[in-house]
N, C-alpha and C positions, 0 to 999 in steps of 0.2 A: 345243561352236559359239558363235560367241561369239552372235547370232541368241537362242538357247536366256537368256544371259542374262540376256535383255532381255524374254523369256516371246512370245515373238514365234513363232509357232507357225509350224514350213515342214515340209511334207510331201514335194518334187518340188521336185528339183531339175534346173532348164537347165545345159549346157551348151554355147553358139555355136559358131561354126566350128571342129568340128574333121574332123584329116584322114582319116574315115575312110570308105569303102564303102557307099553305102547301101546293102547288105543290110547291115552292118554298125549302120546304126539305125538300119530300118525291117526290117518285115515279118516274116522268119527270125530277125532277129537283136533284136528288138524286141518284147514282147507287146504285142502291143494296133495295134500299125501296120503297115500295109499300102504295101512299099514296088512291089509295081506304079503305086498310087495318084501317083508320082514318075518330073514323066520326067527324065528323065537327063542334058539338056540346062544343068539348071539345076545339078548337083550336082562339084566343080572335087574326082579322086579322084590327088591329085598320091603321085610311085612313089616311096619312100624308097630303094630300090634303084637308081634311074635318080638321084639328083638329091640333091644333096652335105644342100643347105638342106631339103628335106622330109626328110630324112634324121635329120640333126636335131632339126629341129619336131619330126616325130616322137615321137625320147626325152623331148622335154620334154612337152610335152600326155602323154605315155604316164602317166610325171612324176607331173604335175601331177591326170588322170587318179585316177591308184588316194590318188591323199594323200584330194581330193576325195568320193570313194566311204566310205573311212574316219572320215573326216571327220565325217561324213552317213551313218553309218552306219547302218538302218533309215530312209532317208527313197529312194525311187524315183527314180534318178539319173538322167536322159532327159537323150539330148545331138542336134544338129543339126548337120549335116551344114557344112565349108565348104561353100558356095554358088557359084556362079559371077554371079549379079548379086544385086543389092540386093531387099532381102526389099518390095517396091511391090506390091500389088494383089493381089488373090484367087487370081493360079494360086500366085505368092509364097506365096501366107499357106497357103492348097495345101498343100503341100508343108513346110514346118513342121511343118504341121501333121496331115501326117500320119507323120512324126520323134516327133511325141509323142506318138501314140497316142490 
């Protein structure tokens, strides 16, 4: 990765606005994260089966996630889901913290 060329250490990569269910990015889906700590009202779970835009976006996003995981192999890749609200305040930060575990 380019950061390595400049000797900038990177141990964790955070990918934001991921179109995945909360269970995929927290709790059982992410080691150390707690899905029960996340209010479901905060998370938007687009349905690629019923929404053409969502399906296209899902395909692009999955390709980008695969590329990032490959490019940053050996590093921890954390995902934060697409949230229904702007991240402001303690409640929102708790949602993000639960995803980052």
